[in-house]
C-alpha positions, 0 to 999 in steps of 0.5 A: 734892897741891895742883896748880900747874897743872891742865887738864881735857879731854873725850875721846870715848873710854872712860876705861879706854882713855885710862888705858891709853894714859897709863899706858904711859909709853913712849908719852908722847912721842907726845902731849907737846911736851916728853917724848920717851918713855923706859924702865922701870927696875929690872925694871919692865915697866908701871905699878904703885905704886913702879915707876920709869921714866926719861923723856927730855925736850927743849926746843929744843936742851936735853935732860934725863932724869928718873926717875918713881916711880909713886904711884897706879895705879888703872886707868881712874881715876888715875895719878900719879907723882913725878919727880926728877933726881940725887935732887932732887925735880922735880914730881908729875904726876897724871892723873884719869879720870872716865867721861862719857856721851860718853867720859871727862873727863881732868884732868892736874895738875902740882905743882912740887916743886923746892926754891927753890935748884934753880930757877935750875939747872933753868932752865939745864938745861931752857931754861925760866925760867918753868915754870908757864906753860910747863907749862900750855901743854904740858899743853894740847897733851898733852891735845889730842894724847891726845884725837886719838889716843884718839878715832881709836882708839875710832872705829876699834874 
């Protein structure tokens, strides 16, 4: 995957702990400014390659759903998934985790997979005309919120 946006953040918590938080996609709304969480589909109850998850997203008054299909599920190391809506590819997301002396380094990456013809429709559905800078800001906020939650849990444990 060649990322259009990639942000790295140091988190003072173990890679396995932070990976588990991210891999519970139902919790993503706790950190993301755009995602509100969602539910596992077709009998899936957690992350495994091929599992599907329906996420609910919001930008102001605009609200939409997308289906994520998990691709890479490597506990403590990597989680990635591809999203689509109505069968149209949207994006590929990846989270890579690297242990450090003080916890871990997390890199969240996003690649736009939308066909050119769908970008105008996507902007109307989401209210986001310029997806790349919007996603960059969203990833920065997500990682900041994830770090705060993971570090609070690690300190309490």
